[in-house]
N, C-alpha and C positions, 0 to 999 in steps of 0.2 A: 490092716489098711493104713492106720495112722503111722505105723513104723515105715511103711513103704513111702508114704508122702514125705515124711521127715528125711528119709534117705535121699529121695530125689531133690529135695530142697538143699540139703547139705552138699550134694554133688554139684548142684548149680552154683552155689556160693563158692565152692572151692574152684570150680572152673572159671569163675569170674575173677579170681585172684591170680590169673596167669602173669607170667613175667613180661609179656609184651609191653605192658605199660611202663616197665623199667628200661626197656630197650630204646635206643635213640637211632633215628634214621639219619643217614648221611647221603646227601644227593638223592633222596627218595628211597634208599635201600637200607636193609639191615646187613651188618657185617659181623663175622666172627673174628674176634681179636684175641690175641694171646701175648702176654708180656712175660719175658723171663730175664732174670738178671744174669749178667755175664761173670767174668772173673772177680770183679768187685761189685758190691751190691748196688752202688749208684749207677753203674753202667748196665744198660739193658738192650734187649732186642725185642721189637714188637712186630707182630704179623697181623695182617688183615686179609680176609678173603670173603667172598669171591671178587677178584679184581674185574672179572668180566662184567659184573653189574655196573661198575663205574670206577675208573681209576681215581677220579677226584674224590668220590665217596670213600674209597679204601684208604686214600692218603689221610683224609680228615678223621676217619675212624681210628686209624693208628695214632695220629697226633693226639686225639682225645684220650685214648687209653694211656699213652705216655704221660700226658699232662696230669691226669688223675693220679697216676702212680707217684709222680714227682711231688705233687702238692701234698698228697697224703703221707708220704714217707719223709720228705725233706722240706716241706713248707714253701716250695717255690715252683713256678712253672717255667722258669728260665732254662729250658733244655738246651744242651749243647749237642747238636746233631752231628753224627759222623756221616750217616746217610739219612737224610731227612725228607719230609714231605714237600719242602720248597725246592728241592733239587730238580733239575730238568727231568721231565717224564721219561725220556729215552735212556737216562742213566740209572733209573731205579731198578733194583733187583726184583724181578717178578719171575716166579717159578711155580708151576702147578696151580695157576690161578691165585697165587698168594703173594702179596707184597710184604717185603721184609725191610724194616727200618732199624737203625741203630743209633743210640745216643747215650747221654749221661745227664743225670740230674745234678744240679749245682750242690756242692757241699757247703 
């Protein structure tokens, strides 16, 4: 019986350590983001989805992911966007509910 209670307590503690606390909401929603470097390491492409939840949120989630990458890897948040979150909404590449942005970290 003691082992059973300890097992339940341990499961409760582990469940309480979920990663939701580490996730950030943008415009009230969570977004899946992915950043990959292109031909040169300082150049990157970042995606955010689902755009259907909020285009504004997806743009800010992608901007955040890119900023974290550039600050951690290059020490600066001064991103030079090729296709960026401040571009007009109608020009942003959106496909399969995924926003794709492209930029470069300062060297």
